C-alpha positions in Angstrom: 12.7 56.9 -67.0 12.0 54.2 -64.3 8.3 54.3 -65.2 9.0 53.7 -68.8 11.1 50.6 -68.0 8.4 49.1 -65.8 5.8 49.5 -68.4 8.0 47.9 -71.0 8.4 44.8 -68.7 4.6 44.4 -68.0 3.9 44.6 -71.8 6.5 41.9 -72.5 5.1 39.4 -69.9 1.6 39.9 -71.2 2.7 39.2 -74.9 4.6 36.0 -73.7 1.5 34.7 -71.8 -0.7 35.2 -74.9 1.5 33.1 -77.1 1.7 30.0 -74.7 -0.3 26.9 -76.1 -3.5 26.0 -74.2 -3.2 22.6 -72.3 -5.1 19.5 -73.7 -7.3 17.4 -71.2 -8.8 14.9 -73.7 -8.0 11.3 -75.0 -9.1 8.9 -77.7 -10.6 5.4 -78.1 -9.6 3.2 -81.0 -10.2 -0.5 -81.7 -11.1 -3.3 -84.2 -14.0 -5.6 -84.3 -13.5 -9.2 -85.4 -15.5 -12.4 -85.6 -15.3 -14.6 -82.4 -12.5 -17.2 -82.7 -11.0 -15.6 -85.9 -9.1 -12.5 -87.0 -11.6 -11.7 -89.6 -12.7 -8.0 -89.4 -16.5 -7.2 -89.3 -17.6 -4.1 -91.2 -20.8 -2.2 -90.5 -20.8 -2.7 -86.7 -22.4 0.0 -84.8 -20.2 1.2 -82.0 -21.8 3.5 -79.5 -20.4 5.3 -76.5 -23.3 4.6 -74.1 -22.5 7.4 -71.7 -22.5 10.1 -74.5 -25.1 8.7 -77.0 -22.3 9.1 -79.7 -21.8 6.3 -82.2 -19.8 5.3 -85.3 -19.6 2.4 -87.8 -16.6 0.1 -88.4 -15.1 0.2 -91.9 -14.2 -2.7 -94.1 -11.1 -3.3 -92.0 -13.4 -3.5 -88.9 -11.7 -0.5 -87.2 -13.3 2.4 -85.4 -12.2 5.6 -83.5 -13.5 8.2 -81.0 -11.4 11.3 -80.6 -11.2 14.2 -78.1 -13.1 12.4 -75.3 -12.9 13.7 -71.7 -10.6 11.6 -69.5 -12.9 9.1 -67.8 -14.3 5.6 -67.8 -16.7 4.8 -70.8 -19.0 1.9 -71.8 -18.9 0.9 -75.5 -21.7 -1.2 -77.1 -21.1 -3.2 -80.3 -24.1 -4.2 -82.4 -24.8 -5.7 -85.8 -27.6 -7.9 -87.2 -26.7 -11.5 -87.2 -24.3 -11.1 -84.2 -24.9 -11.1 -80.4 -24.7 -7.5 -79.0 -21.8 -7.0 -76.6 -20.3 -4.3 -74.3 -17.0 -3.4 -72.9 -15.7 -0.7 -70.5 -12.6 1.3 -71.3 -10.8 4.0 -69.4 -9.5 7.2 -71.3 -6.5 8.9 -70.0 -5.4 12.5 -70.8 -3.3 12.6 -74.0 -3.5 8.9 -74.7 -5.4 6.6 -77.1 -7.1 3.8 -75.2 -7.3 0.4 -77.2 -10.7 -1.3 -77.1 -10.9 -4.4 -79.4 -14.0 -6.5 -79.6 -14.9 -10.0 -80.9 -18.6 -10.6 -81.7 -20.2 -14.0 -81.8 -22.6 -14.9 -84.6 -26.2 -15.5 -83.6 -27.3 -19.1 -83.8 -29.3 -19.7 -86.9 -32.7 -21.3 -86.2 -35.9 -21.9 -88.1 -38.9 -22.1 -85.9 -42.0 -23.4 -87.9 -45.6 -22.9 -87.0 -48.5 -24.3 -89.1 -52.0 -22.8 -88.6 -54.4 -24.4 -88.6 -52.8 -27.8 -88.0 -56.2 -29.6 -88.7 -58.2 -29.5 -91.9 -61.7 -30.9 -92.0 -63.2 -30.8 -95.4 -66.6 -32.4 -94.2 -68.9 -33.4 -96.9 -68.8 -30.2 -98.9 -65.5 -28.4 -98.8 -63.1 -29.0 -101.6 -60.2 -26.5 -100.9 -58.6 -25.5 -97.6 -55.3 -23.8 -96.8 -52.8 -23.6 -94.1 -50.2 -20.9 -93.3 -46.6 -21.8 -92.6 -44.8 -19.2 -90.5 -41.0 -19.2 -89.8 -40.4 -17.5 -86.5 -36.7 -18.1 -86.6 -33.8 -16.1 -88.0 -32.7 -18.5 -90.7 -34.3 -19.6 -94.0 -35.3 -23.2 -94.4 -36.3 -25.7 -97.0 -39.6 -27.5 -96.5 -41.4 -30.4 -98.1 -44.8 -32.2 -97.8 -45.2 -35.9 -97.6 -48.8 -36.6 -98.6 -48.7 -40.3 -98.1 -50.7 -42.7 -100.2 -53.8 -40.5 -100.4 -54.7 -40.1 -104.2 -57.8 -38.1 -103.2 -55.7 -35.4 -101.6 -53.3 -32.9 -103.3 -51.4 -29.8 -102.1 -49.8 -26.8 -103.8 -47.0 -26.2 -103.5 -45.5 -29.5 -102.2 -42.2 -27.9 -101.2 -40.5 -24.5 -101.0 -38.1 -22.2 -99.2 -39.2 -19.9 -96.4 -37.0 -17.1 -95.0 -36.8 -16.1 -91.3 -39.8 -14.2 -90.0 -41.8 -14.9 -93.2 -45.0 -16.8 -94.0 -46.2 -19.1 -96.9 -49.5 -20.6 -97.8 -50.3 -24.2 -98.9 -53.5 -25.0 -100.6 -55.0 -28.5 -100.0 -57.6 -29.8 -102.5 -59.7 -32.9 -102.3 -61.2 -35.1 -105.1 -64.3 -36.9 -103.8 -64.5 -38.9 -107.0 -61.6 -40.9 -105.5 -63.1 -41.0 -102.1 -65.4 -44.0 -101.1 -65.4 -43.5 -97.4 -64.6 -41.1 -94.7 -60.9 -40.6 -94.3 -58.8 -39.2 -91.4 -55.1 -39.0 -92.4 -52.0 -37.2 -91.4 -49.7 -35.2 -93.7 -46.1 -34.5 -92.6 -44.2 -31.3 -93.3 -40.4 -31.5 -92.9 -38.4 -28.4 -92.2 -35.0 -27.6 -90.6 -34.6 -31.2 -89.4 -38.0 -31.3 -87.8 -41.4 -32.8 -88.7 -44.8 -31.2 -88.3 -48.1 -33.0 -88.7 -51.2 -31.7 -90.4 -54.5 -33.7 -89.7 -56.8 -33.9 -92.7 -60.4 -35.3 -92.5 -62.8 -35.7 -95.5 -66.1 -37.5 -96.1 -68.1 -38.4 -99.2 -70.9 -36.0 -100.1 -73.6 -38.3 -98.8 -71.8 -39.4 -95.6 -73.6 -38.8 -92.2 -71.9 -38.4 -88.9 -72.9 -40.7 -86.2 -70.6 -39.3 -83.5 -71.7 -37.9 -80.1 -69.4 -36.2 -77.6 -70.1 -35.7 -74.0 -69.4 -33.5 -72.3 -68.4 -30.8 -74.8 -67.1 -28.5 -72.0 -64.5 -29.4 -69.3 -63.8 -27.2 -66.2 -60.8 -28.4 -64.0 -61.5 -25.6 -61.6 -58.6 -24.9 -59.2 -57.9 -28.5 -57.9 -58.7 -31.2 -60.5 -56.1 -32.7 -62.8 -58.0 -35.2 -64.8 -61.4 -35.3 -66.5 -63.2 -37.7 -68.9 -65.0 -37.3 -72.3 -66.9 -40.0 -74.1 -67.0 -40.5 -77.9 -70.1 -42.5 -78.7 -70.9 -44.2 -82.0 -74.7 -44.0 -82.6 -74.4 -45.6 -86.1 -74.3 -49.1 -87.4 -70.8 -49.0 -88.8 -67.4 -48.4 -87.2 -66.5 -44.7 -86.5 -63.0 -43.4 -87.0 -62.1 -40.3 -84.9 -59.2 -38.1 -84.1 -58.4 -35.2 -81.9 -56.5 -32.1 -83.0 -56.0 -28.5 -82.1 -54.4 -28.9 -78.7 -52.3 -25.9 -78.4 -51.6 -25.7 -74.7 -48.6 -27.5 -73.1 -50.6 -28.1 -70.0 -53.3 -30.2 -71.7 -52.9 -33.8 -72.9 -55.2 -36.6 -73.9 -54.9 -40.3 -73.3 -55.4 -41.0 -77.1 -55.4 -38.8 -80.2 -57.2 -41.1 -82.6 -59.0 -44.4 -82.8 -62.1 -46.4 -83.9 -65.4 -46.9 -82.1 -67.5 -49.9 -83.1 -71.2 -49.6 -83.8 -73.3 -48.6 -80.8 -70.0 -48.4 -78.8 -68.2 -45.7 -76.9 -64.7 -44.7 -76.0 -63.6 -42.8 -72.8 -60.8 -40.3 -73.4 -58.9 -39.1 -70.4 -58.1 -35.3 -70.5 -55.2 -34.3 -68.2 -54.0 -31.0 -66.8 -50.4 -30.4 -65.8 -50.7 -27.6 -63.3 -47.0 -27.0 -63.2 -47.2 -25.8 -66.8 -50.2 -23.6 -66.1 -49.1 -20.0 -66.1 -52.5 -18.3 -66.1 -56.2 -19.2 -66.0 -56.9 -21.6 -68.8 -59.5 -21.1 -71.6 -58.8 -23.1 -74.6 -60.3 -25.8 -76.8 -59.6 -28.8 -79.0 -61.5 -30.5 -81.8 -62.7 -34.1 -82.2 -63.6 -35.0 -85.7 -64.9 -38.2 -87.5 -64.2 -36.7 -90.9 -67.7 -35.4 -91.3 -68.4 -33.6 -88.1 -66.2 -31.5 -85.9 -66.9 -31.1 -82.3 -65.2 -28.5 -80.4 -64.4 -29.2 -76.7 -63.8 -26.2 -74.5 -61.4 -26.6 -71.6 -61.1 -24.2 -68.6 -59.0 -24.3 -65.5 -58.2 -21.8 -62.7 -54.6 -21.0 -61.9 -54.1 -21.1 -58.2 -51.2 -19.0 -57.0 -48.7 -21.2 -55.4 -47.8 -19.9 -52.0 -45.0 -20.7 -49.5 -46.2 -21.7 -46.0 -43.6 -21.1 -43.3 -43.6 -23.3 -40.1 -40.9 -22.9 -37.4 -40.1 -25.6 -34.8 -39.5 -25.2 -32.0 -40.5 -21.6 -31.1 -38.9 -21.9 -27.6 -35.2 -22.9 -27.3 -34.2 -23.6 -23.8 -30.4 -24.1 -23.5 -30.7 -24.9 -19.8 -27.5 -24.7 -17.9 -25.1 -26.6 -20.1 -26.1 -26.6 -23.9 -24.3 -24.2 -26.3 -26.0 -25.1 -29.6 -29.6 -26.1 -30.5 -31.2 -26.7 -33.9 -34.2 -24.8 -35.3 -36.1 -26.0 -38.4 -37.7 -23.8 -41.0 -40.2 -25.8 -42.9 -42.1 -24.9 -46.1 -45.5 -26.7 -46.1 -46.6 -24.7 -49.2 -46.2 -25.2 -53.0 -43.8 -22.3 -53.8 -40.2 -21.5 -52.7 -40.0 -19.9 -49.3 -37.5 -17.1 -48.7 -36.8 -16.4 -45.0 -34.6 -14.0 -43.0 -33.6 -13.8 -39.4 -33.8 -10.4 -37.5 -34.2 -8.9 -34.1 -31.2 -10.4 -32.4 -30.5 -7.7 -29.8 -27.8 -9.5 -27.7 -24.3 -10.4 -28.4 -24.4 -13.9 -26.9 -26.8 -15.4 -29.5 -25.9 -16.2 -33.2 -28.0 -17.9 -35.8 -26.5 -19.6 -38.9 -27.6 -19.0 -41.7 -29.3 -15.7 -41.2 -31.2 -15.9 -44.4 -32.0 -18.5 -47.1 -34.6 -20.2 -49.2 -36.5 -23.5 -48.7 -38.0 -25.5 -51.6 -41.7 -26.4 -51.5 -42.4 -29.1 -48.9 -38.8 -28.9 -47.8 -37.0 -27.7 -44.7 -33.7 -26.2 -43.5 -32.1 -26.6 -40.1 -30.6 -23.5 -38.5 -28.1 -23.6 -35.7 -28.6 -21.3 -32.8 -25.4 -20.9 -30.7 -25.1 -19.5 -27.1 -21.9 -17.9 -25.9 -21.9 -18.8 -22.2 -18.9 -16.6 -21.5 -20.8 -13.4 -22.3 -24.4 -14.4 -21.3 -25.9 -13.1 -18.1 -26.8 -15.3 -15.2 -30.3 -15.8 -16.6 -30.9 -15.3 -20.2 -34.4 -14.6 -21.7 -34.5 -13.0 -25.2 -36.2 -13.3 -28.6 -35.5 -12.9 -32.3 -37.7 -13.2 -35.3 -37.9 -15.2 -38.6 -39.9 -13.7 -41.4 -40.8 -14.9 -44.9 -41.8 -11.4 -45.9 -45.5 -12.0 -45.2 -45.6 -13.8 -41.9 -43.3 -13.4 -38.9 -42.5 -15.9 -36.1 -41.0 -14.9 -32.8 -38.4 -17.4 -31.3 -37.8 -17.3 -27.5 -34.4 -18.1 -26.2 -33.8 -19.1 -22.6 -30.6 -20.2 -20.7 -29.2 -20.4 -17.1 -25.6 -19.9 -16.4 -24.3 -23.0 -14.5 -23.8 -22.3 -10.8 -22.3 -24.6 -8.3 -23.9 -24.9 -4.8 -22.2 -26.7 -2.0 -24.0 -28.2 0.9 -22.2 -29.8 3.9 -24.0 -32.1 6.3 -23.9 -32.4 9.3 -22.2 -29.3 10.6 -21.5 -30.9 13.9 -19.5 -34.2 14.8 -19.5 -35.3 18.4 -17.1 -38.3 19.0 -18.0 -38.4 22.7 -15.6 -40.6 24.9 -15.3 -43.7 22.6 -16.0 -43.0 19.0 -13.1 -42.9 16.5 -14.9 -42.5 13.2 -17.6 -40.1 11.9 -18.8 -39.1 8.4 -20.1 -36.1 6.8 -21.2 -35.4 3.1 -20.4 -32.8 0.5 -23.3 -32.4 -1.9 -23.7 -30.3 -5.0 -27.2 -29.1 -5.5 -26.2 -26.6 -8.2 -25.8 -27.0 -12.0 -21.9 -26.7 -12.3 -19.2 -28.8 -10.7 -17.0 -27.4 -8.0 -13.6 -28.2 -6.4 -13.6 -28.5 -2.7 -10.7 -28.6 -0.1 -10.9 -29.6 3.5 -8.7 -28.0 6.2 -8.1 -30.1 9.3 -6.4 -28.5 12.4 -3.1 -30.1 13.4 -2.4 -31.5 16.8 -5.9 -32.7 17.3 -5.7 -36.4 16.2 -8.2 -35.7 13.5 -7.7 -37.0 9.9 -10.0 -37.1 6.9 -10.4 -39.7 4.1 -9.8 -37.1 1.4 -8.6 -33.5 1.6 -9.8 -32.3 -1.8 -11.8 -33.4 -4.8 -14.4 -32.5 -7.4 -18.2 -32.9 -7.0 -20.4 -32.7 -10.1 -24.0 -31.6 -10.1 -26.4 -33.8 -8.2 -23.5 -35.7 -6.7 -22.6 -36.4 -3.1 -19.2 -37.2 -1.6 -19.0 -38.9 1.8 -15.9 -38.0 3.9 -14.8 -40.1 6.8 -13.3 -38.2 9.8 -11.0 -40.4 12.0 -9.9 -39.5 15.6 -6.7 -40.9 17.0 -7.5 -40.9 20.8 -4.0 -41.6 21.7 -2.7 -38.3 20.5 -5.9 -36.1 21.0 -6.0 -33.6 23.8 -8.1 -34.3 26.9 -11.0 -32.2 25.5 -11.4 -31.6 21.8 -13.4 -28.6 20.6 -12.3 -27.6 17.1 -13.6 -27.1 13.5 -12.9 -28.6 10.1 -13.3 -26.2 7.3 -14.7 -27.1 3.9 -14.3 -24.6 1.0 -15.3 -24.6 -2.6 -13.2 -21.5 -3.4 -16.2 -19.2 -3.0 -18.0 -20.4 0.1 -16.8 -21.9 3.3 -18.6 -24.3 5.8 -17.3 -25.1 9.2 -17.9 -28.4 10.9 -17.6 -28.3 14.7 -15.9 -31.3 16.2 -16.1 -32.3 19.8 -14.6 -35.2 21.8 -13.6 -36.2 25.3 -10.4 -38.4 25.6 -12.0 -40.6 28.3 -10.4 -44.1 28.7 -7.0 -44.8 27.1 -8.6 -47.6 25.2 -11.6 -45.7 23.9 -12.2 -46.7 20.4 -10.3 -49.9 20.8 -12.1 -53.0 19.2 -12.4 -56.3 21.1 -11.8 -55.1 24.6 -13.4 -57.9 26.4 -10.8 -59.8 28.4 -8.0 -57.4 27.4 -5.3 -57.9 30.0 -2.5 -55.5 28.7 -2.4 -53.2 25.6 0.9 -51.6 24.6 0.2 -49.0 21.8 3.8 -47.8 21.9 2.7 -44.2 20.9 5.8 -42.6 22.2 5.7 -44.6 25.6 5.8 -48.0 27.1 2.6 -47.6 29.1 -0.3 -50.2 29.3 -3.4 -48.6 27.9 -5.7 -50.8 30.0 -6.9 -49.9 33.5 -4.6 -52.6 34.8 -1.7 -50.1 34.2 1.0 -52.8 33.8 3.6 -50.6 32.4 6.9 -51.5 30.9 10.2 -49.8 30.2 13.1 -49.9 27.7 16.4 -51.5 28.7 18.2 -50.1 26.8 15.2 -48.3 25.3 14.2 -49.0 21.7 13.4 -46.0 19.5 9.9 -44.9 18.3 9.1 -45.0 14.6 6.0 -44.6 12.4 3.5 -47.2 13.3 1.0 -49.4 11.4 -0.9 -46.2 10.8 1.0 -43.1 9.8 -0.5 -41.1 12.7 0.6 -43.7 15.4 4.0 -45.0 16.6 5.7 -48.3 17.0 8.9 -49.4 18.9 12.0 -50.2 16.8 14.5 -52.6 18.2 18.2 -52.4 17.5 20.3 -55.5 17.0 23.5 -53.5 17.6 22.2 -52.0 20.9 20.5 -55.3 21.9 17.6 -53.0 22.9 14.6 -54.6 24.8 11.2 -53.8 26.1 10.6 -55.2 29.6 7.5 -55.7 31.8 8.3 -56.8 35.3 5.2 -58.9 35.6 4.4 -62.4 33.9 1.8 -61.0 31.5 1.6 -64.2 29.4 1.7 -66.8 32.1 -1.7 -68.3 31.4 -3.0 -71.7 30.3 -5.7 -70.1 28.1 -4.8 -66.8 26.3 -4.5 -64.8 23.1 -1.4 -62.8 22.0 -1.9 -60.2 19.3 0.6 -57.7 17.8 1.8 -56.1 14.6 5.4 -56.5 13.4 7.8 -55.8 10.5 11.3 -56.1 9.5 11.4 -59.7 11.0 14.5 -61.9 10.7 15.7 -65.1 12.3 16.0 -64.5 16.1 14.3 -63.7 19.3 10.9 -61.9 19.4 9.8 -62.2 23.0 9.9 -64.6 26.0 8.6 -65.0 29.6 11.3 -65.7 32.3 10.6 -68.5 34.9 11.5 -68.6 38.6 13.0 -71.9 38.0 16.7 -71.1 37.5 15.6 -68.2 35.3 14.7 -70.5 32.5 12.7 -69.0 29.6 9.4 -70.8 30.2 7.5 -69.4 27.1 9.1 -67.9 23.9 8.3 -66.8 20.4 11.1 -66.6 17.8 11.8 -67.0 14.1 14.0 -69.9 13.0 14.7 -70.4 9.3 12.0 -68.0 8.5 9.3 -69.8 10.5 7.8 -68.9 13.9 8.5 -71.1 16.9 6.3 -71.0 20.0 7.8 -72.9 23.0 5.7 -73.1 26.2 7.6 -74.7 29.1 11.2 -74.3 30.5 12.1 -77.8 29.6 11.3 -77.4 25.9 13.0 -74.0 25.8 16.1 -75.1 27.7 16.6 -78.7 26.5 14.4 -79.6 23.5 14.0 -76.3 21.5 15.8 -77.6 18.4 14.3 -81.1 18.5 10.8 -81.1 20.1 9.5 -77.6 19.2 7.6 -77.7 15.9 7.5 -74.5 13.9 4.4 -73.0 12.4 3.8 -73.1 8.6 2.8 -69.7 7.4 3.3 -67.0 4.6 6.5 -65.2 4.7 7.0 -62.6 7.4 10.5 -61.4 6.3 9.4 -59.2 3.4 9.8 -55.8 5.3 6.1 -55.2 5.5 3.7 -54.8 8.4 2.0 -58.0 9.4 -0.6 -58.9 12.1 0.2 -61.9 14.2 -2.1 -63.6 16.7 -1.5 -66.8 18.6 -4.3 -68.5 20.6 -2.9 -71.0 23.1 -4.4 -73.4 25.7 -3.3 -76.2 27.8 -5.4 -79.4 28.5 -8.5 -77.8 26.8 -8.2 -78.6 23.1 -6.0 -81.6 23.7 -5.7 -83.5 26.9 -2.3 -82.7 28.7 -1.0 -81.0 25.7 -0.5 -77.3 24.6 -2.5 -76.4 21.5 -1.5 -73.2 19.7 -3.2 -71.7 16.6 -1.4 -69.1 14.4 -3.3 -66.2 12.6 -1.4 -64.1 10.0 -3.1 -60.9 8.7 -6.5 -61.9 10.0 -6.4 -65.4 8.5 -5.9 -68.7 10.4 -2.9 -70.4 8.9 -1.6 -73.3 11.1 -2.1 -75.1 14.5 0.5 -77.1 16.4 0.2 -79.4 19.5 3.2 -79.9 21.7 4.0 -81.8 24.9 4.2 -80.0 28.2 6.4 -80.6 31.2 5.7 -79.0 34.5 9.1 -79.8 36.2 11.4 -77.2 34.7 9.5 -74.0 34.8 5.9 -74.5 33.8 2.7 -72.4 34.2 2.6 -70.3 37.3 6.4 -69.8 37.5 6.6 -66.7 35.3 8.4 -63.6 36.7 9.0 -61.1 33.9 8.4 -60.4 30.2 11.0 -59.4 27.7 10.6 -58.3 24.0 13.6 -57.9 21.7 17.3 -58.3 22.4 18.9 -61.8 22.3 17.9 -64.9 24.4 20.3 -67.5 25.7 18.4 -70.8 25.8 21.4 -72.8 27.0 25.2 -72.8 26.9 25.2 -73.9 23.2 22.1 -72.0 21.8 21.4 -68.3 21.8 18.6 -66.6 19.7 20.0 -63.4 18.3 18.5 -60.0 18.5 16.9 -58.5 15.4 16.0 -55.0 14.0 12.3 -55.7 14.1 9.5 -53.1 14.8 6.4 -54.0 16.9 3.1 -52.1 17.3 -0.1 -52.6 19.3 1.0 -55.6 21.5 -2.1 -57.1 23.2 -2.5 -59.9 25.8 -5.8 -61.6 26.6 -4.9 -63.8 29.7 -8.2 -65.6 30.1 -9.7 -65.6 26.5 -9.2 -67.4 23.3 -10.4 -64.9 20.7 -12.7 -66.0 17.9 -11.7 -65.8 14.2 -14.1 -62.9 13.7 -12.5 -61.0 16.6 -9.0 -61.4 15.3 -10.3 -60.3 11.8 -11.8 -57.2 13.4 -8.5 -56.3 15.1 -6.7 -56.7 11.8 -9.1 -54.7 9.8 -8.9 -51.8 12.3 -5.1 -52.0 12.4 -5.0 -52.1 16.1 
């Protein structure tokens, strides 16, 4: 029983599968063909499925249809006489009808007339000749002959209609009874808006030609563009001639008709336009005088125009800085040149454009670019430019810019006295570099610049200065110069030697107080001072040095227990700043401790009083102030006073003031020996206040003083004072 049931199920499934419909995998194409720019249907259009070779024709409604086509893309072609053939692609989908409408454009109607022959020469015997009119166009045209005022010449027919691609004959007849002389005339045929000329020559029966043509054969060869022919009249009457039968566009003549007098001649230029010459030329034309026809043959050789490639330059050297160079492709030939660039085997060279065309006798500039980021240290590579026939190799060279630092000298010896030396940083490479200088601290060494940039072929001079007041007893160190890659070390040597080593204008120098942290005399005299109470030390005229700073509040002073400025011929030199009205320095006298010599500022002007009498009794009335630039501006100023007694002016004191290296004023004052004059000095005091008498006290100030010098037997020259000022000593 179970087997019977299973068999029944199998039979049922089989019958069900047999009744299921088969699946359809095709589609259709349908459309309508109309005239371009309208909705007018076109019947009789052949529509073809190019891919299948199947075709159909549109009905009167312009419609067409292709059924049961496999689903894919097809190209349809639409064709009918009188219309321009067109195509369209269409995609067929399963179970769908693809729409493919088309508009066809009518062909342009043209009539193209040709008349052969275009010259008729009846000579002395012919009475009837014919020409053939051919319409090479696609449209019919009316035509008509204009015979002119020539009673001796007739034609049949005189007009007509000629269809496209058809021919017609016209028969010309002459009546010599109406002809008394040789005639050369032109008849015009008008058709489709154009005019065509037919040349007709005819002579009486007994006429004789007196025309001679030389040469009758012309050969332009492969270079000539112009030749001459001569028409000669050997008769005793004028000769009328014409030229006809020129069928080649490349050939032209200077004149096509004319008259030659008896025994005369006419030169006709025959020209060849080689640009219109497609092949070797072998043609002819006819020269006629109405009686005789002379054929002139014309030959020319077509020279194939070639392109000639020239490349300039063939070596591109980018050196160490260029990134782009031009390359010119020239065409020295007569035909268009097509070129292409190839063979670039490196990634750091590019050429733009890689291909192109150059007109005859023209040129094109290519740009060759170099990527310096990816190029090697030294580049040497090639690429090629080809015109398909010839190939030119282009060499490319380049050098990566490299900086090269050279330092000279590598040793500086200051010895015992020198305070300044120089060295140079040179760049002998092809790229700029940034340098830095490292100077060891605590050596007294400084440099004019600690960093900078030096370009190729440039040299930078560096000044090294040694402050001997703060240097160690023996200096043996190095200065390091680095460009970030390489380092050079400059050895520096010096011996401290004398305390005034490196000091300018030392002749006659009696005392020299540098105030570099102490009150000592730098000269060998060793006349040291002290502070009472001690002033402080601050930054001096040069940042590396020191100066003493007086305090108005503390009434601080600098004291030397010897009369360092008690001299009838002397120079006092020092630097000062932060001046204000008050006492600067003075020399005490043994006469009742009077101040016998003083320098102060009163109402902004320096006063220099020499003897005790003028200081104690006549300071306000008999001591003339100097006239000078302002000193109370808070800046460092150099002050020098040259003083003498009884040298410049008899029995008087002459004092000349220099400010900042320049002479500014001279004063002359009386001198009294009775109240503390020269030779009575006991001690020197700088800073603090000064009591001149019971009613006048010069106040203390907050001034700063540096590099105080005394020359007790010399009056310095203007140049020596300028030298001290320039060296800030």
